[in-house]
C-alpha positions in Angstrom: -12.6 9.3 -14.3 -9.0 7.8 -12.4 -5.9 7.9 -13.8 -3.3 5.0 -14.0 0.2 5.0 -14.7 1.6 1.8 -16.6 5.3 1.8 -16.2 6.4 -1.5 -18.5 9.4 -1.2 -21.0 7.6 -4.1 -23.5 5.6 -2.6 -25.6 2.9 -5.6 -26.4 2.7 -5.8 -22.6 2.0 -1.9 -22.0 -0.3 -2.3 -24.9 -2.2 -5.1 -23.5 -2.5 -3.6 -19.8 -3.8 -0.6 -21.1 -6.5 -2.3 -23.7 -7.8 -4.3 -20.3 -8.0 -1.2 -17.7 -9.2 0.9 -20.7 -12.2 -1.2 -21.4 -13.0 -0.7 -17.8 -13.2 3.1 -17.8 -9.9 4.0 -16.7 -7.7 6.8 -18.0 -4.2 5.3 -18.9 -0.5 6.8 -18.9 1.9 5.0 -20.2 5.8 5.1 -19.6 8.5 2.9 -21.0 11.7 3.3 -18.9 11.9 4.4 -14.8 13.1 8.0 -15.4 9.9 8.8 -17.8 7.7 6.8 -15.3 8.9 9.2 -12.4 8.2 12.0 -14.6 4.6 11.2 -15.5 4.1 10.1 -11.9 4.6 13.8 -10.5 3.2 15.7 -13.8 0.0 14.0 -13.6 -0.6 12.6 -9.8 -2.1 9.2 -11.2 -4.8 7.8 -8.3 -2.5 4.3 -9.2 0.4 3.0 -10.7 1.7 -0.4 -12.3 5.2 -0.6 -12.1 7.0 -3.5 -13.7 10.4 -4.1 -11.8 12.8 -4.9 -14.7 13.2 -1.2 -16.6 15.8 0.4 -18.5 17.5 3.7 -17.1 15.8 3.3 -13.3 14.2 -0.6 -12.1 11.0 -0.4 -10.4 12.3 -1.0 -7.3 14.2 2.9 -7.5 10.9 4.0 -9.1 9.2 3.0 -5.9 11.4 4.3 -3.6 11.1 7.7 -4.9 7.7 7.8 -5.4 7.7 7.0 -1.5 9.8 9.8 -0.7 6.7 12.0 -1.6 3.5 10.1 -1.9 1.5 7.2 -0.6 -0.3 6.6 -3.9 -0.9 3.2 -4.2 1.8 0.8 -6.1 0.9 -2.6 -8.0 4.4 -4.1 -9.1 4.6 -6.4 -12.4 7.1 -8.9 -12.4 7.9 -12.1 -14.3 9.9 -13.1 -11.1 8.6 -16.4 -9.6 11.1 -16.1 -6.7 9.0 -15.2 -3.2 11.7 -12.9 -2.3 11.0 -10.6 -4.9 7.2 -10.2 -4.1 8.3 -10.1 -0.2 10.8 -6.8 -1.3 7.9 -5.5 -3.1 5.4 -5.3 0.2 8.4 -4.5 2.2 9.7 -1.5 0.4 6.3 -0.1 -0.1 4.1 -2.0 -2.7 0.3 -2.6 -2.1 0.3 -5.4 -4.2 2.1 -7.4 -7.3 1.4 -9.1 -10.3 3.1 -12.2 -12.2 3.8 -12.3 -15.5 2.1 -14.1 -17.7 -1.2 -12.6 -16.1 -4.4 -12.6 -16.7 -6.3 -9.3 -18.0 -9.4 -10.2 -15.4 -6.8 -11.0 -12.3 -5.2 -7.5 -13.4 -8.8 -5.4 -13.0 -9.8 -7.5 -9.9 -6.2 -6.6 -8.2 -6.7 -2.8 -9.5 -10.4 -2.2 -8.4 -9.3 -4.3 -4.8 -6.2 -1.4 -4.2 -8.0 1.5 -5.2 -11.1 0.5 -2.6 -8.5 0.2 0.0 -7.1 3.5 -0.9 -10.5 5.2 -1.1 -12.4 4.0 1.8 -10.7 3.2 4.6 -12.6 4.7 7.2 -15.6 7.2 7.2 -16.2 7.7 10.7 -16.0 11.6 11.8 -13.8 11.5 14.9 -10.3 12.3 15.7 -8.7 9.7 18.8 -5.4 11.2 20.6 -3.1 8.5 22.5 -0.3 11.0 23.5 1.7 12.6 21.0 -0.3 10.5 18.0 -3.0 12.0 16.8 -5.4 10.0 14.7 -8.3 11.9 12.4 -10.4 8.9 11.3 -12.3 11.2 8.6 -9.1 12.8 7.3 -7.4 9.5 7.3 -4.5 11.4 8.3 -2.0 10.7 11.4 0.2 13.0 13.4 3.0 12.5 15.7 4.3 15.1 17.5 2.3 17.3 15.3 4.1 16.1 12.4 2.0 14.0 9.7 2.9 10.8 9.5 3.0 9.2 5.7 2.0 5.8 4.8 0.9 4.1 2.0 -3.0 3.8 1.8 -2.6 -0.8 2.9 -0.9 0.4 5.8 -2.7 3.2 7.0 -5.8 0.7 6.5 -4.1 -1.4 9.2 -3.3 1.3 11.5 -6.7 2.7 11.4 -8.0 -0.7 11.8 -5.9 -1.5 14.8 -6.5 2.1 16.2 -10.0 2.1 16.0 -10.0 -1.0 18.4 -7.0 -0.6 21.2 -6.2 -3.8 23.7 -7.7 -6.2 21.3 -5.9 -8.8 19.5 -6.0 -10.0 15.7 -4.5 -12.8 14.1 -3.1 -12.2 10.6 -5.9 -14.4 9.2 -8.6 -11.7 10.9 -6.0 -8.4 9.8 -6.3 -10.1 5.9 -10.1 -10.6 6.1 -10.8 -6.9 7.4 -7.8 -5.0 5.3 -6.2 -7.1 2.3 -9.9 -8.2 1.8 -11.1 -11.9 0.3 -9.8 -11.3 -2.9 -6.2 -11.3 -1.3 -4.4 -14.2 -2.1 -0.9 -13.5 -1.0 1.0 -14.5 2.0 0.1 -13.9 5.6 3.3 -12.8 5.8 2.5 -9.1 4.3 1.2 -8.3 7.6 4.3 -8.5 9.3 5.9 -6.3 6.8 3.4 -3.8 7.4 3.4 -3.7 11.0 7.2 -3.2 10.6 6.8 -0.3 8.3 4.2 1.1 10.5 6.6 0.4 13.5 9.3 2.0 11.9 7.1 5.4 10.9 6.3 5.6 14.4 9.5 5.3 16.0 9.4 8.6 18.0 5.9 7.6 19.7 6.8 6.7 23.3 6.0 3.2 24.4 4.7 5.2 27.6 1.9 6.0 25.2 1.7 3.3 23.7 2.9 0.8 20.8 1.8 -2.1 18.1 2.3 -5.2 20.2 3.1 -8.7 18.8 1.8 -11.4 20.9 3.3 -14.6 19.7 1.0 -17.4 18.8 -2.1 -14.8 18.6 -1.4 -11.5 16.5 -1.2 -8.3 16.7 -2.9 -5.3 19.4 -3.2 -1.9 19.2 -1.6 -1.3 22.7 -2.7 1.9 24.9 -2.4 2.9 28.3 -5.6 3.7 30.0 -6.2 7.5 31.1 
């Protein structure tokens, strides 16, 4: 049974979310402030976190930042804020998705299942590819740069693996959303740009003489490597 941590300070909303998730067979942990959310995250190792932005003690942004320092566990942000800037901030900070209040229970379940599918089924090919100092194990879903493992969120990892599996091919944002985010994704294609930005930051030490993620204006993105 997969565990989900619901970090929400409004008791009524927390109970509704818990009821929907439990009905779908998930084990639910609850926290009502940022500090206890972090404590439960590190002590119980949930498979996914639903994280409210506005919480006492420590807000959702700070909790997300602490989680990302140690873990690539999927995180869905929960917010009553309708401003797209807040949603982009969440995606840029490392969130995997967002849900706006008020929400529909079935939508929550659909998003939870979609994020869990992405994190669990990135790739099943049993092979390792090395591009200079960058080593990618598609079976173990691990990436090493100069012998040091690179930590990415499940969605960012999915995107990098998808591109790395198809070097020197260009994909539009729409194609990447379809293959990586899934057909049920209804957010902005700006999420692709933010994910690429985070991946580039993680691969800062990868020499351009070995490879890079290129932006082809008006076309899309390409995992470019040089032929040996």
